[in-house]
C-alpha positions in Angstrom: 22.1 10.9 -13.0 22.0 7.3 -14.1 19.0 5.9 -12.2 15.5 5.3 -13.6 12.7 5.0 -11.1 9.4 3.1 -11.5 6.6 3.7 -9.0 3.8 1.2 -8.8 0.5 2.0 -6.9 -1.0 -1.5 -6.7 -4.2 -2.3 -4.9 -2.4 -3.2 -1.7 0.6 -0.9 -1.6 3.3 1.2 -3.2 6.5 -0.3 -4.6 9.4 1.7 -6.0 12.1 0.1 -8.2 15.3 1.8 -9.1 17.3 0.5 -12.1 20.6 1.5 -13.7 19.9 3.3 -17.0 22.8 1.7 -18.8 21.7 -1.9 -18.5 18.5 -2.2 -16.4 20.3 -3.8 -13.4 18.4 -3.5 -10.2 19.8 -0.7 -8.0 17.2 -1.1 -5.2 13.6 -1.5 -4.4 11.3 -0.8 -1.4 7.5 -1.1 -0.7 4.9 0.1 1.8 1.4 -1.2 2.2 -1.7 1.1 2.6 -5.2 0.4 3.9 -8.3 -0.5 2.0 -11.6 0.4 3.8 -14.5 -2.1 3.7 -17.2 -0.3 5.6 -20.0 -2.5 4.1 -19.9 -6.0 2.5 -18.7 -5.6 -1.1 -17.4 -2.0 -0.6 -13.8 -1.2 -1.2 -12.4 2.3 -0.9 -9.0 4.0 -0.4 -7.9 7.4 0.8 -5.9 9.3 -1.8 -3.8 10.9 1.0 -2.5 7.4 1.8 -0.9 7.0 -1.6 1.1 10.2 -1.2 2.2 9.1 2.3 3.2 5.7 1.0 5.3 7.2 -1.8 7.2 9.4 0.6 7.7 6.4 3.0 8.8 4.1 0.2 11.3 6.6 -1.1 12.7 7.1 2.4 13.1 3.3 2.7 14.8 3.2 -0.7 17.2 6.0 0.4 17.9 4.2 3.7 19.0 1.1 1.6 21.7 3.2 0.0 20.0 4.4 -3.2 21.0 8.0 -3.9 17.8 9.7 -5.0 19.9 12.6 -6.4 21.0 10.3 -9.2 17.4 9.7 -10.5 17.3 10.8 -14.2 13.6 10.2 -14.7 10.6 8.4 -13.2 7.2 7.1 -14.2 4.2 5.9 -12.3 1.6 3.1 -12.8 -1.5 2.2 -10.8 -4.5 0.0 -10.5 -7.1 1.1 -13.0 -10.8 2.0 -13.0 -10.4 4.1 -9.8 -11.6 7.6 -10.2 -10.2 10.3 -8.0 -12.8 13.0 -7.8 -11.4 16.5 -7.1 -13.0 19.9 -6.4 -12.2 23.2 -7.9 -9.1 23.4 -5.7 -7.9 20.0 -6.8 -8.7 18.4 -3.4 -10.4 15.0 -3.2 -14.1 15.2 -2.4 -14.3 11.6 -1.0 -12.4 8.4 -0.8 -11.8 6.6 -4.1 -14.1 3.7 -5.0 -11.7 0.9 -6.0 -12.0 -1.5 -8.8 -12.7 -4.4 -6.4 -15.8 -2.6 -5.1 -19.1 -4.5 -5.9 -21.7 -2.0 -4.8 -22.8 -1.0 -8.4 -24.5 -4.2 -9.4 -27.9 -2.6 -9.7 -26.4 0.1 -12.0 -24.9 -2.6 -14.2 -28.2 -4.4 -14.4 -30.0 -1.1 -15.3 -27.5 -0.6 -18.2 -28.3 -4.1 -19.5 -32.0 -3.6 -19.2 -31.9 -0.3 -21.0 -29.8 -1.6 -23.9 -27.0 0.8 -23.1 -24.7 -2.2 -22.3 -24.6 -3.2 -26.0 -23.7 0.3 -27.1 -21.0 0.4 -24.4 -19.6 -2.9 -25.6 -19.6 -1.8 -29.2 -17.7 1.4 -28.5 -15.7 0.6 -25.4 -15.1 -3.1 -25.9 -16.2 -4.1 -22.4 -19.5 -5.2 -20.8 -20.6 -3.2 -17.7 -19.6 -4.7 -14.4 -18.9 -3.1 -10.9 -15.2 -3.1 -11.7 -15.6 -0.2 -14.2 -15.6 3.5 -13.4 -18.9 4.2 -15.2 -21.2 2.2 -12.9 -19.3 3.3 -9.8 -20.1 7.0 -10.7 -23.7 6.1 -11.6 -24.0 4.7 -8.0 -22.7 8.0 -6.7 -25.1 9.9 -8.9 -28.0 8.2 -7.1 -26.6 7.9 -3.5 -24.2 10.8 -3.2 -25.2 13.4 -5.8 -23.5 16.1 -3.8 -20.2 14.5 -4.5 -20.5 14.7 -8.3 -21.9 18.2 -7.9 -18.6 19.2 -6.2 -16.5 17.4 -8.7 -14.6 19.7 -11.1 -11.7 17.4 -12.1 -11.2 13.6 -12.5 -7.9 11.8 -12.3 -6.9 8.2 -11.6 -4.6 6.8 -8.9 -1.2 7.2 -10.5 -2.3 10.4 -12.2 -3.3 12.0 -8.9 0.0 11.2 -7.3 1.8 12.5 -10.5 -0.2 15.7 -10.2 1.1 16.1 -6.6 4.6 15.6 -8.0 4.4 17.9 -11.0 1.4 20.1 -10.8 0.3 18.8 -14.2 -3.0 16.9 -14.8 -3.2 14.2 -17.5 -3.9 10.5 -18.0 -2.9 8.0 -20.7 -5.0 6.2 -23.3 -4.8 2.8 -21.6 -5.9 4.1 -18.2 -8.8 5.9 -20.0 -9.9 2.5 -21.5 -10.7 1.4 -17.9 -13.6 3.8 -17.5 -16.3 2.7 -19.9 -16.5 6.2 -21.2 -13.6 6.0 -23.7 -14.3 5.3 -27.4 -11.8 2.7 -28.6 -12.1 3.4 -32.3 -11.6 7.2 -31.9 -9.2 6.8 -29.0 -10.9 9.6 -27.2 -13.4 10.3 -24.4 -17.0 9.3 -25.2 -19.3 12.3 -24.4 -22.5 10.2 -24.2 -21.1 7.7 -21.6 -19.3 10.4 -19.6 -22.6 12.2 -19.3 -24.3 9.0 -18.2 -21.6 8.8 -15.5 -22.7 12.2 -14.3 -19.6 14.0 -15.4 -20.0 17.5 -16.9 -18.0 18.5 -20.0 -14.4 19.5 -19.3 -14.0 17.4 -16.2 -11.8 14.7 -17.8 -8.0 15.1 -18.2 -6.0 15.4 -21.4 -4.8 12.1 -22.9 -1.1 11.2 -23.4 0.9 8.1 -24.5 2.4 6.1 -21.6 5.9 7.3 -22.6 5.1 11.0 -23.0 6.6 13.4 -20.5 3.8 14.6 -18.3 5.7 17.2 -16.2 8.7 17.6 -13.9 9.1 17.3 -10.2 8.3 20.6 -8.5 10.5 22.2 -5.9 7.7 21.6 -3.3 7.5 17.9 -4.2 11.3 17.6 -4.2 11.4 18.9 -0.7 8.7 16.3 0.4 10.2 13.3 -1.4 13.9 13.7 -1.8 13.7 13.5 -5.6 15.6 16.2 -7.5 13.6 19.2 -8.5 13.1 19.3 -12.3 13.3 15.5 -12.7 11.2 14.5 -15.8 8.2 12.3 -15.1 6.8 10.1 -17.9 3.0 9.6 -17.9 3.0 5.9 -17.2 -0.1 3.7 -17.5 -2.2 1.0 -15.8 -0.4 -1.6 -13.6 -1.7 -4.4 -15.8 -0.4 -2.9 -19.0 3.0 -2.0 -17.6 3.3 -5.4 -15.9 2.8 -7.2 -19.2 5.3 -5.0 -20.8 7.9 -5.1 -18.0 7.7 -8.9 -18.0 8.7 -9.1 -21.7 5.3 -10.0 -23.1 5.7 -7.9 -26.2 4.9 -10.4 -28.9 1.5 -11.8 -30.0 1.0 -15.2 -28.3 2.7 -14.2 -25.1 0.6 -15.1 -22.0 0.9 -13.4 -18.6 -0.1 -15.2 -15.4 -0.3 -12.7 -12.5 -0.2 -13.5 -8.8 -0.6 -10.0 -7.4 -3.4 -8.6 -5.2 -5.7 -9.7 -8.0 -4.9 -12.4 -10.5 -4.8 -12.0 -14.3 -4.4 -14.2 -17.3 -3.5 -11.7 -20.1 -3.1 -12.8 -23.8 -1.1 -10.5 -26.1 -2.6 -10.1 -29.6 -1.9 -8.2 -32.8 -5.5 -6.7 -32.9 -8.3 -6.3 -30.4 -10.6 -9.3 -29.6 -13.5 -7.9 -27.6 -15.5 -10.5 -25.7 -18.3 -10.1 -23.3 -16.5 -12.1 -20.6 -13.0 -10.5 -20.9 -11.4 -7.1 -20.7 -9.7 -5.6 -23.8 -6.9 -3.0 -23.6 -4.3 -1.4 -25.8 -0.7 -2.5 -25.2 2.3 -0.3 -24.3 3.7 -1.4 -27.7 1.8 0.8 -30.2 -0.6 -1.3 -32.3 -0.7 -4.3 -30.0 -3.5 -5.3 -27.7 -4.2 -7.7 -24.9 -7.2 -9.6 -23.6 -7.7 -10.0 -19.9 -9.4 -12.7 -17.9 -9.2 -11.8 -14.3 -10.0 -13.0 -10.8 -10.6 -10.5 -8.0 -8.4 -12.0 -5.3 -5.1 -13.8 -5.8 -2.2 -12.6 -3.5 -5.0 -10.8 -1.6 -6.0 -14.2 -0.3 -2.5 -14.8 1.0 -2.5 -11.4 2.6 -5.8 -12.2 4.3 -4.4 -15.5 5.5 -1.3 -13.8 6.8 -3.3 -11.1 8.6 -5.9 -13.4 10.0 -4.0 -16.5 11.1 -0.2 -15.7 11.1 1.9 -13.3 13.0 4.8 -11.8 11.0 8.3 -12.8 12.2 11.7 -11.5 11.0 14.2 -14.3 10.8 14.8 -16.4 7.8 13.4 -19.9 7.5 15.9 -22.8 7.2 15.4 -24.5 3.8 13.3 -27.7 3.8 14.8 -30.4 1.5 13.7 -33.8 0.4 10.3 -32.6 -0.9 8.3 -34.6 -3.5 5.6 -32.9 -5.6 3.1 -35.5 -4.6 4.0 -36.4 -1.0 5.5 -33.2 0.4 8.7 -33.2 2.6 9.5 -35.6 5.3 7.5 -34.9 8.5 9.1 -32.8 11.2 8.6 -33.5 14.8 6.1 -31.2 16.5 8.9 -29.5 18.4 11.3 -28.9 15.4 8.4 -28.0 13.1 7.1 -25.3 15.5 10.7 -24.0 16.0 11.2 -23.7 12.3 7.9 -21.9 11.7 8.4 -19.4 14.6 11.8 -18.5 13.2 10.4 -17.4 9.8 8.6 -14.4 8.4 4.9 -14.8 7.9 5.0 -15.6 4.2 7.9 -18.0 4.6 6.0 -19.7 7.3 3.0 -20.1 5.1 5.2 -21.6 2.3 6.8 -24.0 4.8 3.4 -25.1 6.1 2.1 -25.6 2.5 5.1 -27.7 1.7 4.1 -30.1 4.4 0.9 -30.8 2.6 0.7 -33.0 -0.6 -0.8 -32.1 -3.9 -4.5 -31.8 -3.3 -4.0 -30.6 0.3 -5.4 -33.9 1.7 -8.8 -33.1 0.2 -9.2 -29.4 1.3 -10.2 -27.1 -1.5 -10.3 -23.3 -1.5 -12.4 -21.0 -3.8 -10.9 -17.4 -3.7 -14.0 -15.4 -3.9 -13.2 -13.0 -1.1 -14.6 -10.1 -3.1 -17.1 -11.8 -5.5 -15.6 -12.8 -8.8 -14.9 -11.5 -12.2 -14.0 -13.9 -14.9 -15.4 -16.2 -16.0 -18.5 -15.8 -13.8 -19.0 -12.1 -13.3 -20.8 -12.8 -10.1 -20.5 -10.3 -7.3 -22.5 -12.6 -4.9 -19.9 -15.4 -4.9 -18.0 -15.9 -1.6 -14.8 -17.7 -0.7 -15.0 -21.1 0.9 -12.9 -24.0 2.2 -14.4 -27.3 1.5 -13.4 -30.9 2.1 -12.2 -30.2 5.6 -11.9 -33.2 7.9 -10.7 -33.8 11.5 -7.3 -34.7 10.1 -6.9 -31.4 8.1 -3.9 -29.4 9.2 -3.0 -25.7 8.9 -0.6 -26.7 6.1 -3.5 -28.2 4.2 -5.3 -24.8 4.4 -2.2 -23.0 3.3 -1.7 -25.3 0.3 -5.4 -25.3 -0.5 -5.3 -21.5 -0.7 -2.4 -21.6 -3.2 -4.0 -24.3 -5.3 -7.4 -22.5 -5.2 -5.9 -19.3 -6.6 -4.1 -21.3 -9.3 -7.3 -23.1 -10.2 -9.1 -19.7 -10.4 -6.4 -18.5 -12.9 -7.0 -21.8 -14.9 -10.7 -21.1 -14.7 -10.1 -17.6 -16.2 -8.0 -19.1 -18.9 -10.9 -21.2 -20.1 -12.5 -18.1 -21.8 -9.3 -17.3 -23.7 -9.2 -21.0 -24.8 -12.7 -20.6 -26.1 -11.6 -17.5 -28.0 -8.9 -19.6 -29.6 -6.2 -17.0 -28.9 -2.6 -18.4 -29.6 -0.3 -19.1 -26.8 3.5 -19.3 -27.3 5.2 -18.3 -24.0 3.9 -18.2 -20.4 5.3 -15.6 -17.9 4.5 -15.7 -14.2 4.6 -12.3 -12.4 3.4 -10.6 -9.2 4.4 -11.0 -5.6 3.1 -14.6 -5.4 5.7 -15.6 -8.1 8.4 -15.1 -5.4 7.1 -18.2 -3.6 8.8 -21.3 -5.1 6.0 -23.6 -4.1 3.2 -21.4 -5.4 5.1 -21.0 -8.7 5.4 -24.8 -9.0 1.7 -25.2 -8.3 0.8 -22.7 -11.1 3.1 -24.5 -13.6 1.6 -27.8 -12.7 -2.0 -26.6 -12.9 -1.4 -25.1 -16.4 0.8 -28.1 -17.3 3.2 -25.8 -19.3 6.7 -24.4 -18.7 6.5 -21.0 -17.0 9.2 -18.3 -17.1 9.6 -16.0 -14.1 11.2 -12.7 -15.2 13.5 -10.6 -12.9 12.4 -8.2 -11.7 9.7 -8.1 -14.3 7.0 -6.4 -12.2 5.0 -3.3 -12.7 7.5 -0.9 -11.0 10.2 -2.3 -13.3 8.1 -1.8 -16.3 7.3 1.8 -15.2 11.1 2.4 -14.8 11.5 1.3 -18.5 8.8 3.8 -19.5 10.7 6.5 -17.7 13.8 5.7 -19.7 11.9 5.7 -23.0 10.2 9.0 -22.1 13.6 10.6 -21.1 15.3 9.4 -24.3 17.6 6.8 -22.5 16.1 4.1 -24.7 15.1 4.6 -28.4 11.8 2.8 -28.0 9.7 0.5 -25.8 10.9 -2.8 -27.4 14.5 -1.8 -27.2 14.2 -1.0 -23.5 12.9 -4.5 -22.8 15.5 -6.2 -25.0 18.3 -4.4 -23.2 17.1 -4.7 -19.6 14.9 -7.8 -19.0 16.2 -11.0 -17.6 14.5 -14.4 -17.0 15.3 -15.5 -13.4 14.1 -19.1 -13.7 11.9 -21.3 -15.8 9.6 -23.9 -14.1 8.8 -27.1 -15.9 5.6 -28.9 -14.8 5.9 -32.3 -13.0 3.8 -34.8 -15.1 2.4 -36.6 -12.0 1.4 -33.4 -10.3 -0.1 -32.0 -13.5 -2.2 -35.1 -14.0 -3.5 -34.9 -10.4 -4.3 -31.2 -10.8 -6.3 -31.9 -14.0 -8.6 -34.1 -12.0 -8.8 -31.7 -9.0 -9.7 -28.8 -11.4 -12.8 -30.7 -12.4 -13.7 -30.9 -8.7 -13.0 -27.2 -8.2 -15.5 -26.3 -11.0 -18.1 -28.7 -9.7 -17.9 -27.2 -6.2 -18.4 -23.7 -7.7 -21.4 -24.9 -9.7 -22.9 -26.4 -6.6 -22.4 -23.3 -4.3 -23.1 -20.5 -6.7 -26.9 -21.0 -6.5 -26.8 -20.9 -2.7 -25.2 -17.5 -2.7 -27.9 -16.2 -5.1 -30.7 -17.0 -2.7 -29.8 -14.1 -0.4 -30.6 -16.1 2.7 -30.3 -14.3 6.0 
């Protein structure tokens, strides 16, 4: 029984990581995607049944890779936050879950601002209302689907619902609760006034735990469905953002996380809370620490959209491309050899190869990644994604590189708010699926013009596995778990010429946003 399991329910899919308890070495990992439903522009919903199916499928893939699930000593779950799972008296979901990327509740947020409630919410919950948060989502349901709230007897969140299916125990953690806008930060407890504003009757909210507290054990029924040993202890876990920061080693004030996952984050670790109207403020896994979040709605989601819309997945590995220059790109391939190389690659490797054929600046093509509106620093649900600067000479590689550069610029745009807050920065860590792309990682380092460390594995599921170890007593504490298990895979130093070019291009990126934002506000047919 020497394996620790971390289960991540991200916005786009489930990933499970198994590590050895003695040293944190990777024993195996597997992932499965699930669907997000967009029935109307700006809507984003998921079916809770898909998360359970994804967990079972991911564990089956992990076992097929040779990981012996009978050796699992403990597990923990994390998940994307703000997403309320509304359950009836029999603990069955009453509707799909509205996800944090959903933008339908803009009118409710405006109503909170007009009424003066937004200021009270900010004072007690440290956040300004936006469609990301659970409170305005539930206010929308109160108006448009009142029967749903009338049937709601219990409220959980993504990872808590799946953990309930595993253990039969209902709970959430203090950091997850902070993502609702009905959690009082000073009292570290639910806020009755704002819960009532959300349409939730007393007693509907779950008990609160610490991320490392044991929240139950795998039941015999769940063991039969998943292959996990019955009785395995399950630690509570927390939000994916918090456990990512922790699992990447950002456990000291001044550490900065750059995240290239479905969404993109710039998270600054601090010794005390720094609430700001344009950022998100959360408690850290390390007790007493906090972090400030400036976030973009779409990062690796843009890459997934590009893949699904314009590329077909292939299975073979791509031959390495050598001789690349940060400014000029690699030597040109003949059309025949270029197409042969691309057709031999998987979809993401093909996108990387295409992007590497385009120079810094993508030959003038620029991308703004507002596929689902935007959070920081604009908080504008009406923004839309765009490619600009396209000419007759633009290639598919230019579009691939422009997309990577646009997401990096969006992260840099998010960071402007943290700069204005004068938060200290000592170390930069790059995490998320996008960090696996060498060219995308280099672009981020050059856009920020600072060395960037890429931890291994350092993602949310790894951090959740560490929490499982702390909860089961394998590690004496959260800092000790990171110190024993985390490794830095590589450190990327910026290229001075590319960094200088990106500084100029970032000014153009912001100017294009400023020019297009008023167009989207006109609501033209």
